[in-house]
DODORO-196008 format. One line per field, with one value per residue (C-alpha): residue in one letter; x, y, z. Coordinates in steps of 0.05 Angstrom, whole numbers. Layout:
BEGIN
resn: c(A	...)
x: c(X	...)
y: c(Y	...)
z: c(Z	...)
This chain:
BEGIN
resn: c(X	X	X	X	X	X	X	X	X	X	X	X	X	X	X	X	X	X	X	X	X	X	X	X	X	X	X	X	X	X	X	X	X	X	X	X	X	X	X	X	X	X	X	X	X	X	X	X	X	X	X	X	X	X	X	X	X	X	X	X	X	X	X	X	X	X	X	X	X	X	X	X	X	X	X	X	X	X	X	X	X	X	X	X	X	X	X	X	X	X	X	X	X	X	X	X	X	X	X	X	X	X	X	X	X	X	X	X	X	X	X	X	X	X	X	X	X	X	X	X	X	X	X	X	X	X	X	X	X	X	X	X	X	X	X	X	X	X	X	X	X	X	X	X	X	X	X	X	X	X	X	X	X	X	X	X	X	X	X	X	X	X	X	X	X	X	X	X	X	X	X	X	X	X	X	X	X	X	X	X	X	X	X	X	X	X	X	X	X	X	X	X	X	X	X	X	X	X	X	X	X	X	X	X	X	X	X	X	X	X	X	X	X	X	X	X	X	X	X	X	X	X	X	X	X	X	X	X	X	X	X	X	X	X	X	X	X	X	X	X	X	X	X	X	X	X	X	X	X	X	X	X	X	X	X	X	X	X	X	X	X	X	X	X	X	X	X	X	X	X	X	X	X	X	X	X	X	X	X	X	X	X	X	X	X	X	X	X	X	X	X	X	X	X	X	X	X	X	X	X	X	X	X	X	X	X	X	X	X	X	X	X	X	X	X	X	X	X	X	X	X	X	X	X	X	X	X	X	X	X	X	X	X	X	X	X	X	X	X	X	X	X	X	X	X	X	X	X	X	X	X	X	X	X	X	X	X	X	X	X	X	X	X	X	X	X	X	X	X	X	X	X	X	X	X	X	X	X	X	X	X	X	X	X	X	X	X	X	X	X	X	X	X	X	X	X	X	X	X	X	X	X	X	X	X	X	X	X	X	X	X	X	X	X	X	X	X	X	X	X	X	X	X	X	X	X	X	X	X	X	X	X	X	X	X	X	X	X	X	X	X	X	X	X)
x: c(2389	2380	2425	2468	2417	2437	2506	2520	2547	2623	2619	2573	2562	2611	2666	2654	2658	2720	2760	2796	2831	2779	2764	2774	2750	2737	2686	2659	2643	2611	2570	2514	2462	2420	2440	2430	2358	2342	2342	2365	2399	2421	2490	2465	2437	2486	2550	2527	2508	2573	2607	2651	2722	2701	2715	2646	2672	2700	2635	2595	2641	2627	2552	2551	2591	2538	2482	2517	2519	2443	2428	2374	2375	2311	2311	2261	2291	2351	2420	2443	2400	2427	2394	2347	2358	2336	2358	2316	2346	2315	2278	2244	2226	2196	2152	2129	2113	2069	2030	2022	2004	1947	1921	1924	1887	1833	1838	1765	1718	1673	1606	1588	1626	1661	1597	1569	1625	1674	1647	1651	1672	1743	1746	1726	1782	1835	1802	1802	1872	1902	1872	1898	1967	1964	1945	1869	1845	1773	1753	1738	1666	1654	1691	1646	1584	1605	1615	1551	1506	1539	1530	1573	1641	1645	1720	1783	1796	1726	1736	1801	1766	1710	1762	1802	1739	1721	1793	1790	1725	1754	1814	1767	1734	1799	1840	1841	1865	1936	1970	1974	1994	1921	1901	1952	1925	1854	1871	1904	1844	1798	1847	1853	1787	1763	1827	1877	1938	2006	1973	1955	1910	1873	1894	1951	2027	2066	2092	2154	2215	2203	2177	2224	2211	2234	2234	2208	2276	2274	2328	2318	2304	2290	2294	2248	2266	2251	2178	2198	2218	2156	2113	2167	2188	2116	2107	2168	2141	2076	2116	2150	2082	2053	2113	2105	2160	2143	2213	2188	2221	2283	2245	2265	2223	2197	2149	2082	2082	2152	2130	2070	2115	2164	2107	2089	2160	2170	2109	2138	2207	2181	2133	2095	2042	2043	2002	1969	2031	2025	1952	1965	2025	1984	1928	1975	2000	1929	1914	1971	1957	1885	1908	1956	1901	1908	1834	1834	1875	1810	1798	1867	1887	1962	1955	1927	1997	2038	2006	2027	2100	2104	2178	2196	2156	2196	2262	2251	2247	2309	2351	2335	2354	2418	2444	2452	2377	2371	2296	2304	2297	2230	2208	2223	2186	2125	2123	2124	2066	2028	2038	2013	1952	1937	1942	1893	1845	1849	1836	1776	1749	1758	1722	1664	1660	1654	1601	1561	1564	1539	1477	1465	1465	1419	1368	1375	1311	1274	1223	1261	1324	1302	1267	1325	1381	1454	1448	1388	1421	1482	1437	1405	1474	1491	1423	1432	1500	1477	1405	1379	1424	1395	1401	1386	1377	1438	1482	1460	1468	1540	1559	1535	1544	1471	1422	1387	1320	1342	1370	1303	1266	1308	1297	1222	1219	1256	1203	1148	1182	1184	1260	1267	1221	1218	1207	1215	1277	1265	1260	1294	1261	1305	1303	1320	1339	1293	1324	1289	1309	1338	1270	1234	1278	1266	1191	1198)
y: c(2463	2405	2404	2344	2307	2243	2226	2253	2204	2206	2214	2248	2236	2289	2262	2191	2212	2255	2215	2149	2142	2094	2059	1986	1935	1884	1931	1955	1883	1867	1929	1953	2008	1964	1913	1838	1846	1898	1957	2027	2043	2110	2114	2109	2040	2020	2025	1970	1921	1914	1847	1826	1856	1904	1978	2013	2076	2037	1998	2063	2092	2031	2036	2110	2093	2042	2092	2147	2101	2095	2165	2203	2278	2319	2393	2430	2498	2541	2513	2548	2501	2434	2384	2330	2259	2188	2117	2059	1995	1929	1921	1989	1973	1907	1943	1993	1937	1903	1967	1980	1908	1911	1973	1936	1876	1919	1916	1936	1881	1903	1876	1944	1929	1995	2034	1986	1961	2018	2086	2141	2095	2089	2162	2176	2131	2174	2238	2212	2182	2244	2286	2240	2242	2318	2310	2307	2267	2254	2181	2144	2132	2206	2225	2181	2207	2278	2261	2219	2268	2329	2368	2429	2414	2433	2431	2445	2370	2358	2415	2384	2318	2352	2392	2330	2294	2353	2354	2282	2294	2356	2316	2268	2326	2359	2298	2314	2386	2412	2433	2507	2549	2570	2496	2485	2546	2521	2452	2485	2529	2469	2432	2489	2526	2553	2533	2582	2540	2576	2640	2602	2636	2585	2588	2637	2627	2641	2712	2700	2656	2640	2571	2514	2440	2414	2348	2337	2357	2424	2404	2438	2385	2430	2504	2515	2563	2637	2657	2709	2653	2611	2638	2625	2558	2532	2552	2510	2453	2458	2456	2393	2361	2379	2358	2291	2246	2188	2172	2185	2232	2239	2259	2234	2176	2181	2128	2162	2133	2160	2228	2230	2215	2270	2320	2298	2308	2376	2408	2384	2411	2479	2484	2540	2549	2565	2502	2446	2429	2354	2351	2391	2347	2283	2314	2327	2255	2229	2279	2256	2182	2191	2234	2179	2127	2094	2100	2052	2101	2136	2079	2073	2106	2121	2164	2104	2073	2137	2154	2087	2108	2184	2185	2140	2186	2246	2209	2190	2265	2278	2223	2249	2321	2305	2254	2295	2309	2236	2225	2149	2143	2178	2141	2073	2090	2115	2056	2009	2047	2042	1967	1960	2003	1959	1896	1928	1944	1873	1845	1890	1868	1795	1805	1840	1787	1732	1771	1781	1707	1692	1736	1710	1639	1658	1687	1637	1600	1664	1699	1763	1741	1769	1830	1858	1896	1895	1953	1923	1855	1889	1925	1858	1829	1886	1879	1804	1815	1873	1864	1931	1969	2035	2058	2127	2152	2197	2140	2092	2147	2160	2087	2069	2135	2141	2199	2206	2198	2132	2109	2125	2088	2025	2029	2038	1976	1937	1961	1937	1869	1871	1866	1933	1973	2049	2102	2177	2205	2279	2303	2240	2175	2119	2045	1990	1917	1870	1819	1761	1780	1710	1678	1730	1713	1639	1650	1689)
z: c(2169	2217	2277	2293	2336	2300	2276	2207	2155	2146	2070	2021	1947	1923	1968	1943	1871	1879	1930	1918	1984	2013	1947	1965	1913	1968	1998	1930	1911	1978	1996	1951	1956	2003	2055	2048	2072	2020	2069	2049	2115	2142	2175	2247	2232	2178	2219	2267	2212	2173	2168	2225	2222	2166	2172	2177	2143	2084	2080	2080	2026	1983	1996	1978	1916	1895	1909	1870	1809	1810	1832	1795	1806	1800	1783	1826	1841	1822	1809	1872	1913	1935	1887	1909	1885	1895	1879	1852	1881	1860	1926	1917	1845	1868	1919	1867	1818	1870	1882	1807	1793	1843	1807	1740	1768	1799	1874	1881	1854	1797	1822	1851	1915	1907	1918	1970	2015	2020	2003	2056	2113	2085	2065	2137	2160	2127	2153	2224	2222	2190	2246	2300	2268	2277	2350	2350	2411	2390	2393	2328	2351	2363	2300	2257	2292	2273	2200	2195	2231	2197	2262	2274	2306	2379	2390	2348	2344	2316	2267	2243	2228	2189	2150	2132	2109	2064	2040	2017	1981	1947	1922	1887	1849	1825	1808	1734	1743	1737	1802	1815	1874	1881	1886	1942	1978	1969	1997	2056	2068	2071	2117	2167	2161	2229	2263	2290	2310	2308	2282	2219	2168	2126	2053	2063	2061	2124	2132	2174	2183	2256	2238	2255	2261	2329	2365	2436	2464	2427	2378	2310	2258	2199	2181	2121	2065	2075	2068	2016	1968	1976	1919	1868	1898	1899	1826	1809	1850	1810	1745	1770	1787	1719	1677	1643	1671	1625	1599	1528	1478	1521	1585	1653	1679	1750	1774	1790	1861	1872	1845	1891	1950	1928	1927	1997	2020	1987	2021	2087	2067	2043	2103	2067	2121	2195	2208	2167	2125	2140	2121	2057	2039	2047	2007	1949	1953	1946	1891	1848	1861	1838	1779	1759	1755	1823	1837	1895	1936	1949	1999	2029	2094	2096	2159	2198	2195	2198	2265	2294	2290	2281	2301	2242	2197	2221	2218	2145	2131	2172	2141	2071	2088	2126	2076	2013	2003	1985	1981	1978	2054	2053	1991	2021	2085	2048	2001	2061	2091	2026	2024	2095	2078	2017	2059	2108	2051	2023	2093	2099	2031	2049	2115	2081	2027	2080	2117	2053	2037	2108	2101	2030	2057	2114	2066	2010	2029	2048	2004	2022	1986	1919	1949	1988	1953	1975	2023	2057	2063	2094	2144	2161	2173	2221	2255	2268	2298	2342	2369	2391	2343	2320	2247	2219	2149	2153	2178	2123	2070	2093	2099	2029	1993	1975	1982	2050	2016	1986	2053	2088	2033	2044	2119	2112	2068	2122	2172	2125	2123	2200	2199	2234	2279	2276	2328	2335	2369	2373	2301	2275	2255	2281	2263	2313	2304	2343	2389	2354	2283	2270	2284	2242	2182	2190	2187	2122)
């Protein structure tokens, strides 16, 4: 269990439900499960935000009382285990509605923008960010070069990036399958292939209990369950993942986004591997989101925002474990990260739409306007902005999710139109943007 590196709350759910000594109606009426800003605060933050002259402990008692009234327990393991639970305050439901509503509206425009704007570049983003969250120090430029060129990784950090990219691609191919322990092991194998951190063996459960989660001051944050229990516990986690929590026919309803986040949390809690648990946990989150019909999550990078504040990420785990296995802390944090990632995607789409309109306007009076397809027009846009830029068939294929032969065909056509010039770079044919491209287009 986690050591007392942060102050433990003065009351837990069972004490609140059994004790009446601190039951004060004035507090019960004033303090709800969230504060007046809609935040689900842990005790270390809550105690400094109570109303002036109010007793923090009485206020916390009232808050826990309100949370207990909305508590939803989930059965994952044996009755001897402390149960996990979560609340669904109005502010959390509102955030989930926003995410679901965007999925219903279709966040990705239908006019083939999905296959032309986003494609591998955003899948690459998650692969790179997830690796950086785990400590990889490779720059984004080098990371993309590795993925585009498909060259063999030269360092452990480069290997991690390649593995994460392959992991994201694998998730897309298995999104309709039921979760099994073998699938979890397979995802872990992809995530940690050819890495040997912490004596990790790719695709195999840990064989000892010497794994503990520690902070930078060597305080133990979490002691995972014994390795001997892992096969059975993971089977039960798979049963939970595969069970239909639709609320129909008397079943419990769990919002699919919440369920995806719970799966993320539980892999971190179980810590079934010597290394690669975070990458496997995030992979399962993405898997369940895609399985649940949130297709646009293929293009959303959660890790990009998690890596900006890794301590908050860790603390959301810690709050949940210390405070009655209340997953609400972790759920709130993850939902906020999802919303930030969605905003980032929408901003990206808007930027790309403006850029496409610009190149369309530039070519509207040109004879090339009807001859060039979307990919070629986008290449022209990049070429105008960056005179001297070099393109390769592999880069274009990766950026637009097209076959390398198709990419080379598009580039050769641009050479024929004198928009690009080609030259040989070793065994590779490269294509360069001329400095006077703007003048060339005006003449066409």
